[in-house]
C-alpha positions in Angstrom: 40.8 -10.3 -13.5 37.3 -8.3 -13.2 36.2 -8.3 -9.9 33.0 -7.3 -8.0 32.7 -2.8 -7.5 32.2 -1.4 -5.0 27.9 -0.6 -4.2 26.7 3.2 -5.2 27.7 4.8 -2.1 24.9 5.9 -0.8 23.3 3.1 -0.7 26.2 0.6 1.0 24.2 0.7 3.9 20.8 0.3 2.7 18.4 -2.7 4.1 16.2 -4.0 1.4 12.3 -4.0 2.6 11.4 -7.3 3.6 8.4 -8.6 5.9 10.0 -12.2 8.1 8.0 -14.7 7.5 8.1 -17.7 10.3 6.3 -20.6 10.6 2.6 -20.2 12.6 -1.2 -21.6 11.8 -2.2 -17.9 12.0 -1.0 -15.4 9.5 -1.6 -11.5 10.9 1.7 -9.8 9.4 1.2 -8.7 6.0 -2.1 -7.2 5.3 -3.2 -9.9 2.8 -6.6 -10.8 2.3 -7.5 -13.7 4.4 -10.1 -14.5 1.9 -8.9 -16.5 -1.7 -10.3 -15.4 -4.3 -13.3 -17.1 -5.4 -13.8 -20.2 -7.3 -15.9 -18.3 -9.8 -12.4 -16.1 -10.5 -9.8 -19.4 -10.2 -11.8 -21.1 -13.0 -12.4 -18.1 -15.4 -8.4 -18.2 -15.0 -7.3 -21.5 -16.0 -10.2 -21.0 -19.1 -7.8 -17.4 -19.9 -4.3 -19.2 -19.4 -5.4 -21.9 -21.8 -6.0 -18.7 -24.6 -2.3 -17.4 -23.9 0.1 -17.9 -26.6 2.8 -18.2 -24.1 5.4 -18.1 -27.1 4.4 -14.4 -27.5 5.3 -11.4 -25.4 2.1 -9.8 -23.8 0.4 -7.4 -25.0 2.9 -3.7 -23.7 0.6 -1.6 -23.4 -2.0 -3.6 -21.2 -5.2 -2.3 -23.4 -7.9 -4.6 -22.2 -7.0 -4.2 -18.6 -6.3 -0.4 -18.4 -9.3 -0.2 -20.7 -11.1 -2.0 -17.8 -9.2 -0.1 -14.6 -10.4 3.2 -16.1 -14.5 1.2 -16.5 -14.4 0.8 -13.3 -13.2 4.4 -11.9 -15.0 6.1 -15.2 -12.0 7.5 -16.2 -10.2 6.6 -20.0 -7.4 3.9 -20.2 -4.4 7.1 -21.0 -5.1 8.1 -17.5 -4.5 4.4 -16.1 -0.8 2.8 -16.1 -0.7 -0.9 -14.6 2.6 -2.5 -13.4 3.7 -5.4 -11.4 2.2 -4.3 -8.0 1.6 -0.6 -6.6 5.5 -0.6 -6.0 6.4 -1.1 -8.8 4.3 1.8 -10.1 6.1 4.0 -7.3 8.9 3.2 -8.5 8.2 4.4 -12.3 6.9 7.5 -10.8 10.1 7.9 -8.8 12.2 7.1 -12.3 10.4 9.6 -14.2 9.9 12.5 -11.4 12.5 11.8 -8.7 16.5 10.9 -9.4 19.5 13.2 -8.8 18.5 16.9 -7.5 15.1 16.1 -6.6 13.1 15.1 -3.6 10.5 13.5 -2.4 8.3 14.4 0.5 7.1 11.5 3.2 5.7 12.0 6.5 6.7 9.4 8.8 5.6 7.3 10.0 4.7 5.9 6.9 4.7 2.8 4.0 8.3 2.3 4.4 9.2 1.7 0.4 8.0 5.5 -0.1 11.6 6.4 1.1 13.4 3.2 0.1 12.4 3.5 -3.3 12.9 7.1 -3.5 16.9 7.0 -2.1 17.2 3.7 -4.4 16.5 6.0 -7.7 18.5 9.3 -6.3 16.2 10.9 -5.0 16.5 12.9 -2.0 14.0 12.1 1.2 12.6 14.9 3.0 10.8 13.4 6.3 8.0 15.6 7.6 5.9 14.1 10.9 2.9 13.6 11.7 0.5 14.3 15.0 -0.1 12.0 18.0 -3.4 10.7 15.9 -0.8 10.0 13.2 -2.7 12.0 11.3 -0.6 15.3 9.3 -1.1 18.8 10.1 -2.3 20.5 7.4 0.2 24.1 9.0 3.3 21.5 8.9 2.9 20.0 5.3 2.7 24.0 3.9 5.4 24.9 5.9 7.5 21.9 4.7 5.8 22.0 0.8 6.8 26.2 0.6 10.2 25.8 2.3 11.6 22.5 0.4 9.4 22.5 -2.6 9.5 18.8 -3.2 8.8 17.4 -7.0 7.1 14.9 -5.3 5.2 14.8 -2.2 3.3 11.2 -0.5 0.4 10.8 1.1 -0.9 7.1 2.2 -4.0 6.6 2.8 -5.2 5.2 4.7 -1.8 5.1 6.8 0.5 2.0 6.1 1.3 1.1 9.4 -0.7 3.6 11.6 -4.4 3.2 9.5 -5.6 6.5 8.9 -7.3 8.2 6.1 -5.9 11.5 6.0 -9.3 13.7 5.8 -10.6 14.9 2.2 -9.7 18.3 2.9 -5.9 17.8 3.9 -5.4 16.0 0.6 -6.9 19.1 -1.5 -4.4 21.4 0.8 -1.4 19.6 0.2 -2.7 18.7 -3.6 -3.3 22.3 -3.8 0.1 24.2 -2.5 2.3 21.3 -3.6 4.8 22.4 -6.3 5.3 18.7 -8.0 3.3 15.6 -8.0 1.5 14.7 -5.1 0.8 10.9 -4.9 -2.0 9.4 -3.0 -1.1 5.9 -2.3 -4.5 4.1 -1.5 -3.3 0.5 -1.3 -6.0 -0.1 0.9 -8.3 2.6 -0.8 -10.9 0.0 -0.3 -11.9 0.0 3.3 -11.8 3.7 3.6 -14.7 6.0 4.3 -13.6 8.5 1.1 -11.1 8.1 -2.0 -8.4 11.2 -3.7 -10.0 9.9 -6.7 -12.9 12.0 -5.5 -10.2 15.0 -5.9 -9.3 14.6 -9.0 -9.8 17.0 -11.9 -8.9 20.8 -13.4 -7.8 22.3 -9.8 -5.5 19.1 -9.5 -3.5 17.9 -12.0 -0.8 16.3 -10.4 -2.8 14.5 -8.6 -2.0 10.5 -8.1 -3.8 7.8 -7.1 -2.1 4.5 -6.6 -3.8 1.3 -5.5 -3.1 -2.2 -6.0 -5.0 -5.7 -6.3 -3.0 -7.4 -3.2 -5.6 -6.4 -0.6 -9.5 -6.3 -1.3 -8.4 -8.6 -4.4 -6.8 -10.9 -2.9 -4.6 -11.3 -5.6 -1.1 -10.7 -3.6 0.4 -13.7 -5.5 -0.2 -12.2 -9.0 1.5 -8.4 -8.8 -0.5 -6.0 -10.1 -0.8 -2.8 -9.4 -2.1 0.7 -11.3 -2.4 4.9 -10.3 -4.7 6.9 -12.0 -3.3 10.6 -13.1 -3.1 12.9 -16.0 -1.7 10.9 -19.0 1.3 12.9 -19.3 2.0 11.0 -16.0 1.1 7.7 -17.3 3.2 8.7 -20.6 6.5 9.5 -18.1 5.9 6.4 -16.3 5.6 4.4 -19.5 8.8 5.9 -20.6 10.9 4.5 -17.9 9.4 1.1 -17.4 10.9 -1.9 -18.6 10.0 -3.4 -21.6 6.9 -6.0 -21.6 7.0 -5.6 -18.0 3.9 -6.9 -17.3 3.1 -10.5 -18.0 -0.3 -12.0 -19.8 -0.8 -13.8 -17.0 -0.8 -10.9 -14.6 -2.9 -8.8 -17.5 -5.4 -12.1 -17.6 -5.9 -12.2 -13.9 -6.6 -8.9 -13.1 -9.2 -8.8 -16.5 -11.0 -11.9 -14.8 -10.4 -9.9 -11.0 -12.3 -6.8 -13.0 -15.6 -9.2 -13.3 -15.8 -9.4 -9.7 -16.5 -6.4 -8.4 -19.4 -7.7 -5.9 -17.9 -10.2 -4.6 -14.6 -8.2 -4.0 -17.1 -5.2 -2.1 -18.8 -8.4 -0.4 -15.2 -9.4 1.1 -14.5 -5.9 2.6 -17.5 -5.2 3.6 -16.8 -8.7 6.0 -13.6 -8.2 7.3 -14.7 -4.3 7.7 -17.1 -5.0 10.5 -14.4 -8.1 11.5 -11.9 -4.3 12.0 -15.2 -3.0 13.9 -15.4 -6.2 16.4 -11.6 -6.2 16.8 -11.5 -3.1 17.6 -13.5 -3.4 20.6 -12.5 -6.6 22.3 -8.7 -4.4 21.9 -10.6 -1.7 23.8 -11.3 -4.4 26.6 -7.8 -5.1 27.4 -4.8 -2.9 28.7 -3.6 -1.8 24.9 -3.4 1.3 23.8 -5.0 1.0 20.0 -5.9 3.9 17.0 -9.1 4.0 15.3 -8.2 1.8 11.7 -10.0 2.9 8.1 -7.5 0.0 6.6 -7.5 -4.0 7.4 -5.3 -3.9 9.9 -5.4 -2.3 14.0 -2.2 -0.5 15.8 -2.0 -1.3 18.7 0.6 -0.7 21.7 1.1 -3.1 25.0 0.5 -0.7 28.1 2.4 -3.0 31.2 4.2 -5.4 28.8 7.5 -5.2 26.1 6.1 -5.7 22.5 8.8 -7.6 21.8 7.9 -10.4 24.5 3.7 -9.9 23.8 5.3 -10.6 20.2 7.1 -13.4 20.7 4.2 -14.7 23.5 1.7 -14.7 20.3 3.9 -16.7 18.1 4.0 -19.1 21.0 0.6 -19.7 20.3 0.6 -19.8 16.4 -0.4 -16.5 15.8 2.4 -14.3 13.8 1.6 -10.6 13.7 3.5 -7.4 13.3 6.6 -5.8 15.1 6.8 -2.4 15.0 8.5 -2.0 18.3 11.6 -0.8 17.0 10.2 1.2 14.1 10.6 5.2 14.8 7.7 7.0 15.9 5.8 3.4 16.8 8.1 2.8 19.9 6.1 -0.7 21.3 3.6 -0.7 19.0 2.4 -3.8 17.3 0.2 -3.8 14.2 -2.0 -7.2 13.6 -4.0 -7.5 9.9 -8.0 -8.2 10.1 -8.1 -12.1 9.7 -11.1 -14.5 9.3 -13.1 -14.7 12.2 -11.6 -17.5 13.3 -8.2 -15.7 12.9 -9.3 -12.8 14.9 -11.1 -15.3 18.0 -7.4 -16.7 18.2 -5.7 -13.1 17.9 -7.5 -12.2 20.7 -7.3 -15.0 22.7 -3.8 -15.3 22.5 -3.5 -11.9 23.7 -5.6 -12.1 26.4 -3.7 -14.1 28.0 0.1 -13.3 26.9 -1.1 -9.7 28.7 
């Protein structure tokens, strides 16, 4: 009689990544865009969907989409790889360049999927630390690179969940010294003052920049991400990804979005302006907060337990992210920047709570 075999020993105690969802009128916990895509995008998307031959497989290399992304960044299509959200991009990179006998370096606290995907691909995880401002000390990074020789090094910039973008010199230093790939996760890159795309070139052949359509493009429901890297990196990802992995619908949605760059940039500007307003308001409350280059702010209540504050906000029907139990983030909470009205609801509820 057949039976369910045991899970791989290295995964038996592992928990899948998730973001708890509960009912709330104001949801500021998952760093989504507070704005839906523009109506013109919806109209163009519907027109594009009507032209899809659903009985045929999608374009396997996503030719038009890769060309459009390449045009956006001034690169060639063979330097672009597209997948189902930036998480599948990360998974493809680790399937190709990680695995048993190889190492991935992360600097905690950071995006949980970097270490999570590394482990499920059988890659050893080496954990570095951040300083009190949640930035990476280049000297610490160089020591780890020399001692552990990672095959993949992750830099999250701006870093989730702490919000800071790494200085250009730090990324350049790490990229120049790393023995393998350096993956700069720029899921929130459009909100930051600079991009690691500016460093790509012959002096940094192993530099990979990943991005997503989930945040600034307001397309979290479409699941679309991409990387820009050396063609050899793109070819390696194509060799491990499943056939026809990117649906025709997703490809159309991405193509249509890339026709609306000015609208996206205007939304980034609005969210960035609101980020400044929320940060200033937090400065008048009994909390410690950190500067952010993303669409969220990390803060820590001074006089009340974070768990209690989180629940009190939820009682006001405002949902934010509770990071209080995470390593390196004891007592911290994270709030996504929403619309002006949502931010007002959050600030009013927080003031009453504190």
